[in-house]
Backbone bond lengths (Angstrom), bond angles and torsions (degrees), N, CA, C in turn:
res aa  C-N    CA-C-N  psi(-1)  N-CA   C-N-CA  omega(-1)  CA-C   N-CA-C  phi
1 X - - - 1.459 - - 1.541 110.45 -
2 X 1.338 114.85 134.83 1.460 119.69 175.12 1.484 106.55 -120.62
3 X 1.337 116.36 115.89 1.451 119.16 -179.44 1.543 113.72 -57.28
4 X 1.237 116.54 127.83 1.466 119.73 -179.30 1.525 114.80 94.18
5 X 1.303 116.80 -4.99 1.511 119.87 178.63 1.484 111.97 -107.51
6 X 1.374 117.10 147.48 1.430 121.41 177.07 1.504 110.61 -82.86
7 X 1.314 117.27 -29.35 1.495 121.89 174.10 1.447 108.76 -143.00
8 X 1.339 117.49 153.21 1.459 123.18 176.53 1.519 110.81 -155.46
9 X 1.314 114.99 141.53 1.524 120.29 175.07 1.489 109.04 -134.24
10 X 1.308 111.81 139.34 1.494 117.80 179.26 1.500 109.98 -118.95
11 X 1.269 118.72 137.97 1.439 123.84 178.06 1.527 108.53 -124.81
12 X 1.303 115.16 132.74 1.445 120.43 -179.82 1.537 109.06 -95.34
13 X 1.311 117.08 141.61 1.432 121.53 -173.27 1.539 111.53 -131.74
14 X 1.305 114.91 135.45 1.471 120.52 173.13 1.522 104.22 -123.34
15 X 1.350 115.41 121.11 1.466 118.87 -178.00 1.551 110.37 -121.83
16 X 1.312 115.04 148.43 1.458 121.89 170.81 1.485 107.95 -120.69
17 X 1.308 117.54 123.32 1.475 121.72 178.16 1.509 110.27 -124.59
18 X 1.326 113.25 165.63 1.448 121.87 175.02 1.573 107.30 -103.44
19 X 1.382 113.42 135.22 1.458 116.58 178.08 1.559 106.79 -83.85
20 X 1.333 119.57 166.03 1.492 120.37 176.80 1.552 111.46 -50.25
21 X 1.377 119.94 -30.59 1.393 120.51 179.97 1.551 114.76 -80.23
22 X 1.350 112.39 -7.72 1.498 113.30 -179.72 1.520 112.67 101.97
23 X 1.347 118.89 -7.59 1.402 121.25 -176.56 1.554 110.14 -73.84
24 X 1.266 120.51 152.38 1.485 126.19 177.88 1.568 109.11 -87.73
25 X 1.389 114.69 126.83 1.433 116.53 177.31 1.509 108.61 -128.04
26 X 1.373 117.96 130.66 1.412 120.70 -179.41 1.550 109.17 -104.45
27 X 1.313 115.86 144.88 1.447 122.44 176.60 1.487 112.27 -137.77
28 X 1.306 115.46 149.23 1.454 120.02 -178.21 1.506 106.45 -118.80
29 X 1.305 117.06 148.41 1.491 117.47 -179.04 1.512 110.67 -163.85
30 X 1.317 108.94 178.99 1.508 118.89 174.61 1.522 109.91 -138.12
31 X 1.319 112.58 148.02 1.529 119.27 172.30 1.495 102.84 -122.61
32 X 1.336 114.83 123.39 1.472 122.79 178.50 1.499 106.69 -115.69
33 X 1.320 115.24 127.10 1.434 124.95 176.28 1.474 108.35 -111.65
34 X 1.312 119.91 127.66 1.468 124.22 179.63 1.525 110.02 -129.83
35 X 1.342 116.12 137.42 1.445 122.56 177.57 1.532 110.87 -108.28
36 X 1.261 119.24 125.20 1.499 122.97 -176.55 1.515 109.39 -88.74
37 X 1.309 115.29 167.88 1.452 118.93 177.12 1.495 116.17 -55.72
38 X 1.432 115.62 -29.34 1.412 121.82 -178.36 1.565 110.17 -87.13
39 X 1.295 116.40 12.68 1.496 121.11 -179.30 1.503 114.23 63.80
40 X 1.320 115.66 34.52 1.507 122.56 171.71 1.466 106.49 -95.55
41 X 1.343 116.57 127.95 1.452 122.97 177.04 1.490 110.51 -96.77
42 X 1.370 116.30 121.83 1.465 124.00 179.65 1.496 108.30 -107.08
43 X 1.366 115.83 145.05 1.456 120.20 174.97 1.589 108.37 -127.91
44 X 1.313 113.24 127.84 1.506 119.57 175.22 1.479 106.11 -118.48
45 X 1.347 114.39 122.27 1.419 122.45 -179.02 1.546 107.17 -114.00
46 X 1.305 119.85 125.44 1.494 125.20 174.88 1.524 108.34 -122.19
47 X 1.284 119.68 125.16 1.461 126.37 176.88 1.533 112.24 -126.46
48 X 1.255 119.35 144.67 1.429 127.56 173.22 1.535 113.46 -149.82
49 X 1.377 114.98 148.90 1.391 119.44 178.83 1.501 107.12 -65.91
50 X 1.380 114.08 135.67 1.485 115.86 177.55 1.480 114.17 -63.37
51 X 1.275 116.52 133.06 1.457 122.16 -179.25 1.544 115.11 82.59
52 X 1.303 116.27 0.40 1.511 120.51 178.56 1.461 109.98 -86.24
53 X 1.320 115.57 171.04 1.510 122.50 179.48 1.488 109.85 -61.05
54 X 1.328 116.81 -41.57 1.461 124.19 -173.76 1.541 108.51 -61.40
55 X 1.313 121.15 -33.02 1.418 127.16 -177.04 1.560 108.11 -58.47
56 X 1.280 117.83 -38.52 1.461 123.13 -178.70 1.529 113.17 -63.01
57 X 1.373 115.52 -32.61 1.454 119.38 -175.16 1.523 113.46 -91.78
58 X 1.328 116.96 -1.95 1.495 120.24 -177.42 1.529 110.81 -57.51
59 X 1.342 122.77 -52.27 1.483 119.14 -178.55 1.565 111.54 -58.47
60 X 1.251 118.42 -37.37 1.461 122.62 176.87 1.556 111.02 -57.42
61 X 1.293 115.20 -48.56 1.440 123.32 -177.93 1.541 109.85 -67.39
62 X 1.326 117.91 -50.59 1.496 119.79 179.91 1.476 110.63 -62.61
63 X 1.313 121.85 -41.84 1.456 123.57 179.95 1.504 114.37 -65.08
64 X 1.351 117.63 -20.51 1.456 120.93 -179.08 1.531 113.17 -85.85
65 X 1.283 116.21 -1.18 1.490 123.09 -174.85 1.537 109.64 -65.44
66 X 1.360 118.56 127.58 1.461 122.88 177.25 1.541 106.20 -133.24
67 X 1.365 113.64 139.24 1.468 120.70 176.33 1.548 108.24 -87.83
68 X 1.289 121.09 114.46 1.406 121.81 -179.72 1.488 107.55 -128.82
69 X 1.335 118.12 135.16 1.483 124.38 -179.66 1.521 109.76 -76.38
70 X 1.301 119.13 138.11 1.456 124.07 174.30 1.492 104.65 -141.63
71 X 1.358 115.74 121.07 1.450 120.90 -178.96 1.491 109.11 -86.31
72 X 1.318 118.50 120.62 1.453 125.28 177.62 1.516 108.69 -129.35
73 X 1.325 115.74 149.78 1.441 117.24 173.24 1.515 109.16 -82.86
74 X 1.342 116.10 161.88 1.403 125.95 179.92 1.546 107.95 -56.16
75 X 1.367 116.05 -40.91 1.496 120.14 -178.14 1.497 110.46 -61.91
76 X 1.394 120.67 -37.92 1.420 121.58 179.02 1.515 114.09 -56.36
77 X 1.321 117.44 -30.34 1.460 119.34 -178.76 1.502 114.08 -67.13
78 X 1.334 116.85 -20.52 1.451 120.49 179.24 1.539 114.65 -116.77
79 X 1.292 116.01 22.59 1.393 119.62 178.56 1.557 109.58 -77.01
80 X 1.388 116.44 116.23 1.420 118.74 -172.37 1.538 112.45 -71.01
81 X 1.331 117.42 -18.08 1.483 119.10 -179.43 1.552 107.76 -82.28
82 X 1.342 121.15 -32.03 1.426 121.88 179.10 1.538 111.51 -131.04
83 X 1.351 119.77 82.07 1.473 120.02 -175.80 1.534 107.96 -62.14
84 X 1.342 115.85 158.08 1.495 120.70 -173.05 1.506 112.66 -63.88
85 X 1.332 119.75 -21.28 1.480 121.18 -179.54 1.530 114.78 -79.61
86 X 1.306 113.54 -2.01 1.517 116.49 179.86 1.509 110.37 -97.16
């Protein structure tokens, strides 16, 4: 359940990647897709190194996800002083 969404789906991911040095690194994560009443699709991606301290906090982070509407103008998305991810 994603508060504020009319539908939501969560996918759990286990990935194995190679570092630039050739070592193998595994990470665990989730991708959550939520659809709002206004038919806006949101995606929340959370990744953490397997066995790391951050992996333990992943359920807490994902469970805290809430869909909230914020009206912004198109110009705000490209404001160099305040990028949209801040």
